[in-house]
C-alpha positions as CSV (number, residue, x, y, z in Angstrom):
1,X,-2.1,14.6,18.1
2,X,-1.4,14.6,14.6
3,X,-2.8,11.8,12.5
4,X,-0.5,10.1,9.9
5,X,-0.7,11.3,6.4
6,X,-2.8,9.3,3.9
7,X,-1.1,8.0,0.9
8,X,-3.3,10.4,-1.3
9,X,-1.7,13.3,0.8
10,X,1.9,12.1,0.4
11,X,1.1,11.7,-3.3
12,X,-0.3,15.1,-3.7
13,X,2.8,16.4,-1.8
14,X,5.2,14.6,-3.9
15,X,3.4,15.9,-7.2
16,X,4.0,19.4,-5.9
17,X,7.6,18.7,-4.9
18,X,8.6,16.4,-8.0
19,X,9.6,13.6,-5.7
20,X,9.0,11.5,-2.6
21,X,10.8,12.1,0.6
22,X,12.9,9.6,2.4
23,X,10.1,9.0,5.0
24,X,7.6,8.2,2.2
25,X,9.9,5.6,0.8
26,X,10.4,4.1,4.2
27,X,6.6,4.0,4.8
28,X,6.0,2.4,1.3
29,X,8.5,-0.4,2.0
30,X,6.6,-1.7,5.2
31,X,3.5,-3.8,5.1
32,X,2.4,-1.8,8.3
33,X,2.4,1.5,6.7
34,X,2.1,1.0,3.0
35,X,-0.8,1.9,0.9
36,X,-2.2,-1.9,0.9
37,X,-2.4,-1.6,4.8
38,X,-4.1,1.6,4.6
39,X,-6.6,0.2,2.3
40,X,-7.1,-3.1,3.8
41,X,-5.3,-3.9,7.0
42,X,-6.4,-7.5,7.0
43,X,-4.6,-8.2,3.8
44,X,-1.6,-6.7,4.8
45,X,-1.4,-8.7,8.0
46,X,-1.9,-11.9,5.8
47,X,0.7,-11.0,3.5
48,X,3.0,-10.4,6.4
49,X,2.3,-13.7,8.2
50,X,1.2,-16.2,5.4
51,X,2.3,-19.3,7.3
52,X,0.8,-18.3,10.5
53,X,-2.7,-18.0,8.8
54,X,-4.8,-20.9,7.5
55,X,-6.5,-18.0,5.2
56,X,-4.8,-17.1,1.9
57,X,-3.5,-13.7,1.1
58,X,-4.7,-11.5,-1.4
59,X,-2.2,-12.0,-4.4
60,X,-3.4,-9.0,-6.3
61,X,-2.9,-6.8,-3.4
62,X,0.4,-8.0,-2.6
63,X,1.6,-7.5,-6.3
64,X,0.1,-3.9,-6.3
65,X,1.9,-3.2,-2.8
66,X,5.1,-4.3,-4.4
67,X,4.8,-2.1,-7.3
68,X,3.6,0.9,-5.3
69,X,6.8,0.7,-3.1
70,X,9.0,0.5,-6.4
71,X,7.3,3.4,-7.8
72,X,7.8,5.5,-4.7
73,X,11.5,4.4,-4.3
74,X,12.0,5.4,-7.8
75,X,10.0,8.9,-7.6
76,X,7.8,7.6,-10.2
77,X,4.8,10.0,-8.6
78,X,2.3,9.5,-11.3
79,X,2.6,5.7,-11.5
80,X,2.4,5.5,-7.7
81,X,-0.9,7.6,-8.0
82,X,-2.2,5.3,-10.7
83,X,-1.2,2.3,-8.4
84,X,-2.8,3.7,-5.4
85,X,-6.2,4.3,-7.3
86,X,-6.0,0.5,-8.2
87,X,-5.1,-0.6,-4.8
88,X,-8.1,1.5,-3.3
89,X,-10.6,0.1,-5.9
90,X,-9.5,-3.4,-5.0
91,X,-12.0,-5.5,-3.0
92,X,-11.1,-5.9,0.5
93,X,-10.0,-9.1,2.2
94,X,-13.0,-10.7,3.9
95,X,-12.7,-12.3,7.6
96,X,-13.5,-15.8,5.8
97,X,-11.1,-16.1,2.9
98,X,-8.6,-14.4,0.7
99,X,-10.2,-11.9,-1.7
100,X,-13.6,-11.5,-0.6
């Protein structure tokens, strides 16, 4: 069984090719397969279901996720790489609150 590619792997391949693939774009648009989910699945779940949770979502990660998807959709590979670095350095969501 092959594991899904990480976003770092996808970006490295896009840097070599000069662009993202349609699959990359599709994966970046979904909160269940985006870079935010890869880094912090709990934050992505809260972003997708804010009304169903009494815990606030991580606004920083939501904004970064939207920016990341935009960069992938427009083949801004270097920008996507920078955003991914920021996502990966953002504090993960705690089980007791929003940003934690």
